[in-house]
N, C-alpha and C positions, 0 to 999 in steps of 0.2 A: 826188535827190542821195544817195549812199551815206554812211551814218554811220560814222565811225571807230570801231574797236573800243576799248572801255575797257581801258586798261592802266595798272597801277600797279606800281612796283618791277620793271618790265621783264616783268611777267607779265600776260597777257590775262585778261579775265573768263572766257572759255571754258576756259582752262587751269586757273584757280582752281576753276571749277565741276566740271571733270572730276576734279580731285584731292580736293576737299573736299566736293563735292555741292552747293555754293552759289556763286553768282556774286559779283563784287565788291560789287554793290549791297546784297546781303544782309549781307556782312561789315561794310561801312561803317555800315549802319544798326544792326546789333547792337552794334558797338563804340561808336558814338555814344551809344546808349542806356545802355551800361555806364559812360559817363563816361571813355572812354579818352583823350580829349583832354588830360586832367589826369594821366594815368598815364605812368610811365616805359616805355621800350621793354621792359624785362624784365617789368614788371607786365602789360603788354598781352599779351605772349607767354604768360605764366603763365595769364592769364585764358582765352586761347584753348585752352590745353591742359587746364585743369581743368574748364571749363564746356562746352567744345565738342569735347574729345578729339581735337584735331588732332595729327598727328605733329609731332615737334620741328621738322623742316625747314619744314613748312607753317606752323607757328606763327610762325616767323621771317619767312617770305615775306609772310604776311598782315599781320603787324605792320609791316613795312617799307612795304608797299603802302598800308596805312592811314595811316601817318605821312606819306607823300608826298602822298596824296590830301587830307589835312587841313592841309597846309602845315607840318607838324611836322619834316619832314626833306626835304632837297633831293636831287635826282638825284645818285647816286654817293656820297652822304654816309654815313659810318660814324661810330662813336662817337669815333674818334681822327682825324677829318679826312675826306678824300674818297679814293675808290679807283676806278680804272678798269682794265679788262682788254681785251685784244685777242686773238683766236684766229686761228691760221693753220695749215693743214695743208700740210706740206712734203714734197716728193718726195725724202726722204732717211731713212735708218734712224735710229732714236732715239739710238743711240750717237754717231752723227756730229753730230746736232743738239745733243745734250747737250755734246759736246766743243766745239762752236762757241761755246757760252755759257761753259763752265767754263775753257777754255784762253785766257789773255790774248792770246797771239800770234794765235790764230785769230779771237778776238773783235775784234781790231784791224782786220781786213778789212771787217767790216760795222758795227762800232760803235767807230769810231776816237776816240782821244783822250778816252776816258771811263774814268777810274779808278774801279774798283768794289771794294767790300769784300765778298767772299763770306763769309757768316756760317755757312752750312751747305749742303752739297751731298750729295744722295742720288743716286748714279749712275743715270742714265736715268729718274729720276722727278721730282726737283725741285731747285731752287737757291734759296736765300734770300740776298738781296743788300741791303747798305746802300748806297743811292745817294749820290753826292757831296754832295747837299744835305740829307742825313740823312732823306730819305723812304725807304720800303721797297719792294723789288721781290721778288715771289715768282714764280718761273717754274716751271710744271708741264709735264711732257712725257708724252704718251700715244702709244705705238706704235699705228699703224693698219695693221698688216701688216708684213712684213719690210722694205719699202722706203718706208714713209711714217710720218710722225710729226706729231702735233698738238702745237703749242707755245702756251702761254697765259701771257704775262707779265701780272701784276696789280700795278699801281703804287699803293701806298697811302700814307697819312699826308700826302696832298697838302693844302695850306692853303686851297684855295678851289675853287669850281666852275669858274672860269676855268682854274686850274692843271690841274684834272682833264681838261678838254676839250683843253687844249694837249698833255698827256701822252698822251692817247688818240690824237691825230693823230700825235704823235712815234713812238709804238710801232707804229702802222700803217706808217709810213714805214720804220722800222728793220726790221720783219719782212719788208718787201719787199726790203730790202738783204740780209738774212740769206738769204732765199729765192734771190736772184740768186747769192750767194756759194756756197751749197750745191748749187745745180742747174747750175752751170757745168761 
């Protein structure tokens, strides 16, 4: 029987080893020996940076993976709740995809009856939205050539793992609706 790859924080042991030179088993042991179970997220990340000289991004990723492996953090959990994201590449230019999010009349075609408060919009790059229940939505756009765009909504400040899973499914469905709207 084939063994499943060890993955924490959404990152495989092979990926951690490629980036840091050590697999998850090493980092879990090192952090256990350093007493990381009793440390805050920030203290663990600082320990990884000061003692092991990991780059900032990998300090965060190894810290999150450690916290998940040791039951200190749940899947999708952040400091201020839970966050999920979904990614979709659409056969439409970035300006058209951005407009479908930014313009309320266009948005009504694929995200009907959903009043949003746009807090900040950087054309063709990102939109920051306050969701009706006061959770947050960050939508990022990446052009993938002149006729394609990757869109990634990240829904944060969700109250529970169940709410996170529900919104992940919701955004998958809504991105399908957006894709159908843009590609017709």
